[in-house]
N, C-alpha and C positions, 0 to 999 in steps of 0.2 A: 336635382342631386337626388341618388337611390342606390339598391342593394340587387346585385343580379344576382344567379343563380343558376346551372346545367348540368348535365348528366348528357354524354356523347357515348353511343357504341359504337367502337370504332373497328371492329370487326364483323359488326353483322346491325341486324334491323331488328333485334331485339326489345318486345315490352321494355318499353321504360318505367321504374320504379315511381309513381305519380308520387306515393309517399314520401320515401326519400326528398324527393324537390321542392313536393311542400314544408316538410321540417326544415332543408334548407331553406328554405323565403322564411320559415317563422326564427330563425336565428338571426335573420337580419333585417323584422322590422323596425329596428330603432334606424334605418337609411334610409328607412319609405314608407311610416305610417298612414299616408292618407288614399292609398289603392293597392292591389294586388292583381299579378294579372300570371299565367302561365298557360303552354303553350305544348302540346306535344304530340308527335307521330311516332313510326317506328324506327327506334336506334337515338332519341329526340327529345332531350323534352330540357324548355326554358320557362325559368322562371324572374321574375323581378317585382321589387318592391319601389313604391313611387313616394318621391316628397316633391310636391307638384307645385312650379316652379312659373314657369310658364306654359302658356297654350292649357290652359285647365280643364278644357273642355272635351281637346281630343287628341290630348300627347300621351294618352294609354300603353301599353308597353304586357306582350312583346309587340312587335309594332310590321307590318309589312307590307314588302311593295305590290301596285295593283294586281298581279296575278296567283299572288301568297305564296310564289314559289322562295324570296331572298325574306325572310325575316332576323331580327332581332332584335336584342336587347343590351339596356345602356344605361351608364351610368357617368353623368357629366353634365356638358354643359359646351354647346360649340358656339361659340360669339361672334362667329364672318358667317356663321347659317344665313341671314337673310342676301346676302347677293351669290352663296352659293346656291342657294333657290334659283335667282335670276338664270343660271349662268346652266343647269340642269332642267331650268325649263324652256329652253332657246333649247338643249338639243333633244328635246321631247318626253320627255318626263312628267307626268301628271303626278301631282300634290293633293294630297285629299286630309294633310292638317296644316298648321301653319308650328310644328312645334322642329327642334331643332335634331332630333332625331330621327325623322323621314330623310334630312339629308346625305343623314351616310349611308341608308339602303340605297337611294340611289345613288349615289358620289361610286358605291362600293358598283352596282352595277354599270358605273359609265367607266370608273378605272380602275375596277380590281381591287389587287393589294396596295394600291400605289394611292387608295383612296386618302390615305392616314397625312399622304403628303397635303393634302386640300384642306387641311382641318388644322384651326386654330382655337384652340380650349382644353380643357382637362378631362376628361377620358379616359374611363374602360370598355369596353361593348365587346359582345359577343354575334357574329351572323353566322346563321345557318344560309348556307344554299341546298337549296335542292336539287337544286338540275345538276349540280357540279358535285354532290354527295363533299360537302369541303364546308367544315369548321373556320373562322378565322375570327382570331382572339385578339386585341390590340389595345395598349397602354397609351399614355400622352408622352409626348419627349420630357416630360421632365420629372413625370412621373406623380401628378396631384392623387389620382386616383389607387386603390389595389387593383391586383387581380391575381389571384392566389388560384394552381390549379395542380392534379395531382392525375396521375395514370395506376388504377387499379390492375390487378393480375388479370383478373377476366375481361379486360379491356377499354373496360367501361373511364370517361375521363370523364372526372367534377372537375365543376371551378367555380367559381363564386367570390363574391368581392373581400369575404373576410374568412378566416380562418377558421372561426367556429362556428360555421358551416359546412365545410367541407367534417368537420368531426362529430358531427350530428350520426355518420355515416360509420358505425365500428368495423368496419372493410380500411381503415386509411389506418396504417401504422403510427402510433405514437411510440415507434423508437424514433429518439436521435441523432438529427446531423453532429456529430465530434466537432468539425470546421465550423459550423454556424454556432456552436458555443465557445468555442476557441474567438471566432471573430463578435462573437457577442459581450465577451466577460473584457474586451480588445476595448470595444469601439460603445458596450453600452446599447447593441440595439442589432439587428441579423442583417445584411447588407445583401441586396438585390444581387441573385434572384437567388438561391436560399431561402430558405423557411428554418427553421430549428429544429419541422421535422424532416427527416431524411426522406421519406418520397414527397415530400409535397416542395415544387419550388412556385414561385412569385416571377412573374411575365417581368421583366427589365424595364423600366424608362425608357422611352423611344424606341420600343421592339413591337417587334407580330408576332405569332405561329400559328401558323398555316398547316390542319388537319384534313389530311381525307380519308375516307374509310376503307377501308382495309393497305391502307399501307401503313409504315412507322412512324413513331411518332418525331414528328421538322423536329428542328431544331429552327427553336426563334431567330426569326430575320434582324438587325438593327436597323430601322430607315432612319437616323435623325443622328445625330451626334455635334458636341459646340466646339465650334472653332475659333480660336485666338489668333488672330493674327497683326493687330496693333498698327494697320495702315491706316485709321481714320482721320480726316484733316484737324490740323492741330492747332485750328484758330479755335481759344477756348471758350469765347462768348457765341460762337455760331454752333459749338457741341451741348453749351447748354441751355441752353434755347430749344435744340431739336430732342433731348431731353424732353424737359419739359411739356414737348411737344407730343414728345410717343408716350410719357406717363399719363397723361391726359387723355391722351385715346385709350389707352390699356383699360384707362378709369370707366371711361367715356363708354365702351363697349360689355362692360360689365356691369353695367345698372340699369340693364332687362331682366323685368322681375313684377310677376303679376301679382304678387305679394311682397309685406313690410319687409324693406331692405336700409339696412345702417353699415355701422364696422366700428372695429375694436380701436382704441384709441390711447395706448400704453401713455405718450408721451414722448415714445422715443421719436429717432425724426423718421423713419420710415412711413407708421401710420401714423405721423401726424399729415406728411407729403400726402400718402394718400386722402384721406378728408380733407385738406386741400384741395386736390384732385377736385374732389364730389361736389366740395360749395359749387366751387366755380363751375358745375356744370347742374345745378339742378336750384329751382326756382324753393323746392322746400326746405329746411332746413334737416341739418344731415341727424339723424337717429347715432347718436356712435356709447360707445358702453364700453366702464371700465373696471377692475377691479382695486381696492386699497386693502395697505395692509396695517396693522394698528404701529406695528416697528418700521419705526423712520428707515432705517438701513435697507427696506426691501421695496419701499413705497415712493414709488411715481406719480402717483393720483394729484400733486398740486402741477405738475407738468401738463399732463396731459387737461388741466381743468382749464390750463395757457390756453390752450389751442381751443379746446369747445367756446371756449369766451369768445375769440378774436375769430373764430366762422362760425359764433350764435347756433351753435349746435343743441339739438335733446339732448342732453347728456345724461349721463345715468348712471352712478356708482351704488358700486354695493361692498361693502368692507368684508376679507376674511381674514379669520385668523391665520397669524404665517404658520399656526402647529399646524397645518392639515391634514396630519399623517395619516388619518383615519381613509384616509378615500385608496392606500395601498392596494385592498382588499377588490376591494374597486376599479381599480388601473389596471389589476391582473386580469379582470373580464373584460373588459375593453380595447387592450392590445395585443391580447389574444397569444401571439408572443412575447417571450421578456421583455421590457423596452427598461433601460435603464435611468432615462432622460428626467428627472424632478422637476422639470420645468412643467410636464406632463401635469402636475397637483395644482398650480394655477391659469392653467389655460383651460383644464377642465370646466374650471371654475366660474373663466370670462364665457366660454362657451356657454356654461347656464343660464348665467346672468343673460347673453346675449339673446339667446331663446324664448324671454321672456315677453322680449317687444316685438325682435326681427325674424327673420324665417332663414333671411340671407347676408352674410356680413363681409362688407371687406376688410383683409389684414393690410401689415408691411409686410407681410414673407416671404422673403428672398433677397431683400436689400441688403445685404449683411454680404451673402454670396457675390454676388449681379454687381456691387460697386467697393468690392478689398471693403467692408466695414468691422472686419473682426479681428480685437484685438494681439492672435497668436499670427496673425500675416504678417503684421508692421517685427512680430517679434522672429520669426523665417527669416525673415530681407536683411533683417541686425546679422544673424546669424551666418543666412546666403555672404554676406559679404566677408563675413570672416573665413569661411570657408574656402573660398576664391582664393583667399590671399596666401593657403598651405595644400599641398598636397594631399591628398587621404591619407598615402603613406610615412606623413609625420603628423598630420592633425589625430588621427588612429591611438597611436600609440599616448602621446602626447594627453588630449582630450581623457582620454579612457585611464588615463593613471590619473590626474585632476579629478574626476568624477565619481571614480571609486573612494578616492582618500576624503574630497570634501563631503560634509555633515550636512542630511538632506534636513531643509527648514521649510518643512512646510508651511506655515507659519507665517513665513516672511514676504514681504510684494516680494513680484518676479525678478527686479533687480537682483535682488541680493542670493536670488535661491541658485546659485551658479551652481550646484550640482545637477541640476538636467541643463543647465546651457551647456555647462563643457560634456553633458552623453549626447548632447544635442548634436553638439561638435565633432565630434568623433563619428558622427555618423554620416551617409552619401543623406543628396540632401529629401530624398522619397523617405529611406528611413527614419530620419528627424524631422519632417508633418506629424507621419505616422505616431512618433513618441509625443512629441506635445500634445494631441487629438487622445491619446492613448486613455479610459480608462483606469486602468492597471496596468502598467510597465513590466516588460516583456521579461525579466527576474520577478515577481514578485506573484505575476497569470502562472509564469510555468512551475514554479518553485509548490505551489498550491493543487498541481495536478500529482491525484495518482499513477502511477508505473501501469496500470492498466489500459489508465487514460492515455495516457503518450501512445502507447503502442497504437492506438486506435488512432489519435492523429497522424503519425505512421509519416511522423519528420513537418508534416503540414502546418503552417503558423500565418495567424491573422493578417499581418505585412506584406502574403499572398496578393490576398484580396487587391491592393493600393498599385501591390508592382503589375496586376491584369488589367488594369487601368492606364500605369504607363503606359503602357506599350501600346496606346490607342492614344493618348496626350500629345492633341495636337499644335503643341507647342511649346518651346524648352526657355521662357519667360519665368526665371525660379515664382513671379506671382501668379502669372496668368495660370501657372503649372500647378500651383494646391487650389487655386480657385477653382480650378477643370477637377480635380481630384473632391474638393466640395459635392462640387455637382455631381457627381459621378456615387457619392458614397453618404456625404452625412446630409447632405439637403431631401432627397431622397428618403433615405431610410431611415432618420430622423425627424427631419423637422418636418417634413410633410406628413410623417405617419402621425408624429404628435397630431396634427393641428385636425387631420382629418377621421380619427378614432376618438377624440375628444369632441367635434365637433360632431358627428356624426353619432354619437352617444347621446346626443339631444336634440336627434333632428333639427343640424341647423347646415348651410348649406356657407363653405367658405369659398373667397375667391380673392383672388393674390393680383393685382395689375401691375405688380413688379418681377411675377416672374408670367409673363407676357412674354412668349417663349421668340419671337420678333423683337423683344425689347430688349430679353437675356442680349440673347444674336445680337443685336444693335452694339451693347455694351460691351461685348465682350470683341467687338471691334477694336476699342478705343489702346491707346498705350496703355500701358500699364499704371506710368506715372502720374495720369490725370483722371487714375483711382487714390493709389498711394504715394501721398505725396509730401513730405519733409516730416513723416510720422503720423499723417489723420490720413486716416482710412476716408470715404465715400467723399473724399476731395472736390470731384466734378459733380455730384450727385448733390452735395452742401451748397455747392457755388450757385447751380441753377436753380434753390432754393429761396436766395436771400432775399425773394422780394413777395413769397411767400409766410416764413416760419422765422420765428423771434432768436437772436444769435446764441441767445441759453439753451433753447429747444435742438440746435444744430450742436453744438460747441462742448456741451454739460457731458460728461462722463459716463460712459455709457454701464445700466444697469444689467437689465434680462428681468428673465423671470426664476431669478434665483428662489431660496430656499436653505431653513438653516440646517444643511443637511450635517454637519460634523454635531451641533449643539443637541440635535434630536437623539443622535446613536449613542450621545456618552449620557443621556438626561431621558428624556421619556417611552423613545422605544429600546433603550438598553437592553430591557429585560425579554423584547419580543425579538432579539437582533440574537443576541445570547441563544437562544432556546429554536428559534428559525436555523441560525446555519450551525451550533454544534448538534442538536441532537432532531432535527424534523429529517423530512422528506431530502432533502440534502447532504446534509450526512449519509444517506441510506443510497444516493446514486451513485456511488462508485465514481466519482470523476475528483474528489477533494483527499486530499490525505488530513488528515481531521488535526496533527500537530501542526503543521504550519497553519491552517484555518482557526484553530486558537490562538496562535501566535498573534495573526494581524486583526480577530478581536481583541486581545487583550494589551496591543500598543493602543487600539483607538482609543478605547475606554482609558485608560492612564495618561492618554494624552501624551505620550512620548512623539507620535508618530497621528498625522490626518488621512485617515485611509477613507474617508465616507466616502469616496466617490465609486470605489467599491464593493467596501460594503452593501453599499444602494446597492450597488449592479446584482450581489449574490443575497440580499433576499428581495429583490425583483425575481430572481432566476424561481425561487425555493418559491414564493408567491405562486409562478409559473409550474410546477414539476407538483404543485398540493393542490392547485384548485380547478388547472385545466386541465391536465393527461389524467387526472382523477377524474372529471367527468367523463 
């Protein structure tokens, strides 16, 4: 796992700015503290920071082919590199190292831009091909590894693993993208390929970008999409057996390491399943890491201990305070773009704990998206059933009217929050799901904006992001449809960003077996009712694990990495929130009207409404404006 940075003169062969590249690499030091490398030639500068995991002695980068005409910088791991080495060697390529990086160089020589089709792993890389005068950028299918880029007015293309490396160059404009601000306030993150800054982009998951010197910047090419066909065999016993075999293999290939390796263990079914597979593949006890909270409402440590005891792991637990809001400014710096998922706090802490013991940790990320584990999927399917009973022409007026008069019971259990249900039923399937995942609902968000900011949006709404993905959705099944939307938005924009930045802040590599793309594709081929059955999410996943995990672990209520936001913002963070949202850089940005912003804060503080998610998003946005843009 590493950090990469580069400068490419798209118009000529001018002398690259060596100090700029070194400053970019210094900004990525946390991603690769073990060693650094650089390559300069006319019009090209490539930099690499290395976190050494495999081939410790000869895996340095930038790395070149036999004659030095093809050079790569690479962040990630290629898990299927041994068979590729054999195939490419048979084709006449000569290998000088034992690293997975060199495989990509020769794969490019052999297959060109289609080389990415042959790679199983997590990756973001840049290849400079001198003979073709071409720079090739690529990102893995699911978006585990990040890649930012910006084309400057003078024709220089800057690219790097994190936004902070681009911002060391004052020529990179700090102008906000209004549509990205709207996306962020609706979703809590900035979805790919946008960046919060107008002239910076993220290469989207499953995309490549080919830049030829002397030609205009091309449009990224999509090389992968997730298909849902639901035509897998219906023998559930055989499906469960194959699931375990695939998960075991996905775990096995992620155990390659020349440095200490372990796993996160939260006590949930996903991380517990990964630990169970690891234990069956290793003769030595698995290193597992958990954090505990003093407040039992948020503490899953006892469940993690059950699994740790069952598999005799070397289990490490640290207690952290639930009131860990002092990390707020740290998170702003770590995530670069505004990021409103408050579970970034415990994620940061568990990565901090794991790094004391290991350099590589396996996680259970992706289980909910892959096997339909989120509660919101259940609610969506129930609402979809009702939506299909009545045509839109009747549903809109009927449920729209009921939603307008029914009180908003934020504090109540989901079945009693009928206002949200009525609002969902009044919409079509896409809009209803967008409403269910929104941090700040449309009426509230749009009511905050100033007239000038609404003009800048020019009619754009965050729902347009979902509409763009819906056009490519390869399914019309209501469950598969919302799973697909999560794979295209929430998973790469929230979950994988959260884990990548929190782990890399501590120079820790995290690997996710459940997100092996071959396992994900196979799971997508399963009938939807094997995943969500009689209101039980991850049904076939849990069926397959009955011989591996206790029933209490698999079927207990889902907790997640929650923090008490509502309490914080009415208590210890109250004054800071008021000062930040009503007086600071947020008030000066010209994006929001002061009166509705004050009303939002007041309603939350006096307890009449729970606006904690929206207020936390605004608080993180204010921190971004204050700390990142000022820097």
